[in-house]
C-alpha positions as CSV (number, residue, x, y, z in Angstrom):
1,M,91.1,-93.0,112.8
2,K,90.0,-92.7,116.2
3,S,87.3,-94.8,118.0
4,G,88.2,-98.3,116.7
5,S,87.9,-97.5,112.7
6,I,91.3,-97.0,111.0
7,S,90.8,-94.6,108.4
8,D,88.9,-96.7,105.1
9,G,88.3,-99.5,107.4
10,R,91.4,-101.9,106.3
11,A,93.5,-103.4,108.9
12,P,96.8,-102.1,110.4
13,V,99.7,-103.9,108.7
14,C,102.0,-105.0,111.4
15,R,105.6,-105.9,110.8
16,S,109.2,-106.3,111.8
17,M,110.8,-103.1,112.4
18,E,113.4,-102.5,108.8
19,Q,115.7,-99.5,107.8
20,R,113.1,-98.2,106.0
21,D,111.0,-97.5,109.2
22,L,113.9,-96.3,111.5
23,D,113.6,-92.3,110.4
24,G,110.1,-92.8,111.0
25,V,110.6,-94.4,114.2
26,M,112.5,-91.5,115.6
27,L,110.4,-89.1,114.7
28,L,107.6,-90.4,116.6
29,A,109.1,-91.2,119.3
30,A,110.5,-88.0,119.9
31,S,106.7,-86.8,120.3
32,A,105.5,-89.5,122.7
33,T,105.8,-88.1,126.0
34,E,104.5,-91.3,127.8
35,I,108.4,-92.7,127.0
36,Q,110.1,-89.7,128.3
37,T,112.3,-90.4,131.7
38,G,112.1,-86.8,133.2
39,T,116.3,-87.3,133.1
40,S,119.2,-85.4,131.5
41,S,120.0,-89.3,129.7
42,P,118.9,-89.3,125.9
43,Q,115.2,-90.6,125.7
44,F,115.3,-93.0,122.6
45,W,118.2,-94.7,121.3
46,D,120.0,-93.7,118.0
47,K,119.0,-95.0,114.8
48,E,122.4,-97.0,114.4
49,A,121.0,-99.2,117.7
50,L,117.7,-99.2,116.5
51,A,119.0,-101.0,113.6
52,K,121.4,-103.3,115.0
53,W,118.7,-104.2,117.7
54,A,115.9,-104.3,114.5
55,T,118.0,-107.7,113.5
56,S,119.2,-108.8,116.9
57,E,118.0,-112.7,117.7
58,L,117.2,-110.7,121.2
59,G,114.7,-107.7,119.9
60,V,111.5,-107.8,118.8
61,L,110.9,-104.8,117.3
62,L,107.3,-104.3,115.3
63,V,106.0,-101.3,113.5
64,C,102.2,-100.8,112.3
65,E,101.4,-99.4,109.0
66,V,97.8,-97.9,108.1
67,D,97.1,-96.6,104.8
68,G,100.8,-96.6,104.6
69,R,102.0,-94.8,107.4
70,L,103.2,-95.7,110.1
71,G,100.7,-95.8,113.1
72,G,102.7,-97.3,115.9
73,F,105.7,-99.1,117.0
74,I,106.6,-101.4,120.5
75,I,110.5,-102.6,121.1
76,A,110.9,-105.2,123.4
77,A,113.8,-107.3,124.0
78,Y,114.4,-111.1,124.9
79,N,116.4,-112.6,127.9
80,P,117.6,-115.7,126.9
81,I,119.2,-117.0,129.9
82,S,116.4,-115.4,132.3
83,R,113.6,-116.3,130.1
84,D,112.4,-113.1,130.2
85,G,110.6,-110.0,128.2
86,Y,111.1,-107.0,128.7
87,I,108.6,-104.0,127.1
88,H,110.5,-100.8,126.5
89,C,107.5,-99.2,125.1
90,I,105.0,-99.1,122.8
91,V,103.9,-96.1,121.2
92,V,100.9,-95.4,118.7
93,S,101.0,-91.8,116.8
94,S,98.2,-89.6,118.3
95,Q,96.2,-90.0,115.1
96,C,95.8,-93.6,115.3
97,R,94.8,-93.9,119.4
98,R,92.1,-96.0,120.2
99,S,91.9,-97.6,116.8
100,G,93.4,-101.2,118.5
101,I,96.7,-100.9,116.9
102,G,98.9,-100.8,120.4
103,E,96.8,-104.5,121.4
104,T,97.8,-105.9,117.8
105,L,101.3,-104.9,118.3
106,L,101.7,-106.1,122.0
107,A,99.8,-108.9,120.9
108,R,102.4,-109.7,118.6
109,A,105.2,-108.9,120.1
110,E,103.7,-111.4,123.1
111,K,103.4,-114.1,120.8
112,E,107.0,-113.4,119.1
113,L,108.6,-113.5,122.4
114,I,106.7,-116.6,123.3
115,S,108.1,-118.2,120.4
116,R,111.8,-117.4,121.7
117,G,110.9,-119.3,124.7
118,C,109.9,-116.5,127.4
119,N,107.7,-117.3,130.2
120,H,108.0,-114.1,131.4
121,M,106.9,-110.3,130.7
122,F,107.0,-107.2,132.4
123,G,107.4,-103.4,131.8
124,L,107.5,-100.0,133.0
125,V,104.3,-97.7,132.7
126,K,104.2,-94.0,134.0
127,P,101.1,-94.5,136.9
128,K,99.3,-91.8,134.8
129,N,98.7,-93.4,131.7
130,E,96.0,-94.6,131.8
131,A,95.8,-95.6,128.2
132,S,98.7,-98.2,128.4
133,I,97.3,-99.0,132.3
134,R,93.9,-100.5,130.7
135,L,96.2,-102.2,127.5
136,L,98.0,-103.8,129.7
137,E,95.0,-104.8,132.0
138,K,93.6,-106.1,128.8
139,R,96.2,-108.1,127.7
140,S,96.5,-109.8,131.5
141,F,99.2,-108.0,132.3
142,S,99.3,-107.3,136.5
143,R,100.3,-104.9,138.2
144,G,102.8,-104.2,140.7
145,Q,104.4,-102.1,143.0
146,Q,105.0,-98.7,141.8
147,F,109.0,-97.7,141.6
148,V,110.9,-94.4,141.5
149,Y,112.7,-94.5,138.1
150,W,117.0,-95.0,138.4
151,E,119.7,-94.4,136.2
152,K,123.3,-94.2,135.5
153,S,124.2,-93.6,131.9
154,E,127.8,-94.4,130.4
155,S,129.0,-92.4,127.6
156,R,127.8,-94.2,124.5
157,D,130.0,-92.6,122.1
158,R,131.9,-95.2,120.2
159,D,135.0,-92.5,119.7
160,E,135.6,-92.7,123.4
161,A,135.0,-96.1,124.1
162,K,137.7,-96.8,121.2
163,D,140.1,-94.7,123.0
164,V,139.8,-96.4,126.0
165,R,140.3,-100.0,124.0
166,S,143.5,-98.3,122.5
167,R,144.7,-96.8,126.3
168,K,143.9,-100.8,127.8
169,A,145.6,-102.4,124.5
170,R,148.5,-100.2,125.0
171,N,148.8,-100.6,128.4
172,T,148.7,-104.4,128.0
173,K,151.3,-104.0,125.4
174,E,153.6,-102.1,127.6
175,A,153.2,-103.9,131.3
176,S,154.0,-107.6,128.7
177,S,157.2,-106.0,127.3
178,K,158.7,-104.8,131.1
């Protein structure tokens, strides 16, 4: 599938990510070193978060299939207040690289973001990820200044969040009864 040809020459099918795609997306993401941040935080979203995001008005989650198999995906988000579109990641399977899938996904995500009112798109790419840099330059993205990645993670554990809400509710109830 390399060198610009896709198996029997059929065009890849690009569509919105659905529940049935999540396992394949999770597997492909786990193998993509390009999206790893090098921190101790989880490096990708969990299946439940992806499922919610895929149906959110703020999410642009697309997959590209080649011969019925997942060839790649893109995850982007739209902020209607700032009208920004953030390209979180573009991942293409190793068998489908250099076949146009990344460009197809990015072009489709751009179109979707613009249709929602987006007037500014951006993302982060590792300096040594030359394929992604070439793709973004080809799509008229401008290279900005390099930054150091920083993060702080709060617990994503729903049970812990539920306990915090219960304690707050209990404390509020106790305070109001005094």
